[in-house]
C-alpha positions in Angstrom: -157.9 -155.9 73.2 -156.9 -155.4 69.4 -159.3 -155.3 66.2 -159.1 -155.7 62.7 -158.2 -152.4 61.9 -155.9 -151.9 64.7 -152.4 -153.8 63.9 -150.3 -152.7 66.5 -149.9 -151.8 70.2 -147.8 -148.6 70.9 -145.0 -148.6 72.9 -145.1 -146.2 75.9 -142.8 -144.8 79.1 -143.3 -142.5 81.6 -140.8 -139.8 81.7 -142.0 -137.7 84.6 -140.1 -138.6 87.9 -141.5 -138.4 91.3 -145.4 -138.4 92.4 -146.1 -135.2 89.6 -149.0 -135.8 86.6 -147.1 -138.6 84.2 -145.9 -137.7 80.9 -145.9 -140.4 78.3 -143.6 -140.7 75.5 -144.0 -143.4 72.7 -140.3 -145.5 72.5 -141.5 -148.4 70.3 -144.8 -150.8 69.3 -145.9 -154.4 69.0 -147.1 -156.0 66.3 -149.1 -159.4 66.6 -147.3 -162.8 65.6 -148.6 -164.2 62.6 -148.5 -168.3 63.3 -149.7 -167.8 66.9 -150.8 -165.7 70.0 -149.0 -163.2 71.1 -146.7 -159.7 69.8 -143.3 -158.8 68.7 -142.6 -155.5 70.6 -140.0 -153.4 68.6 -138.3 -150.5 71.0 -136.8 -147.3 69.5 -135.2 -146.5 72.7 -134.6 -148.3 76.5 -136.7 -147.1 79.0 -134.7 -146.5 82.2 -135.1 -149.1 84.9 -137.6 -147.3 88.1 -138.0 -149.2 91.5 -135.9 -151.9 90.3 -137.7 -152.3 87.2 -138.3 -151.5 83.1 -141.9 -150.4 82.9 -143.6 -149.3 79.9 -147.3 -149.7 78.4 -148.9 -151.0 75.5 -151.5 -149.2 74.0 -153.9 -149.0 71.0 -152.6 -146.2 69.1 -154.4 -142.6 69.1 -156.5 -142.0 66.0 -154.5 -139.2 65.1 -151.3 -141.4 65.3 -153.0 -144.1 62.8 -152.0 -144.2 59.4 -155.2 -143.7 57.5 -156.3 -146.6 54.4 
């Protein structure tokens, strides 16, 4: 899922209600653990529960959001 260049995953949440086209907003990021498999997730906002559960997705950052080295 992640590559050597991709050190993080963005945490996104759908802010559109109902059956409308989803609108995704970044609310945080996930970073790989250094000593074992897994991620640390840091959220700037908590998603509002929808249908009895909190739902967010983790995706690789867009090229425009990734700082150039």
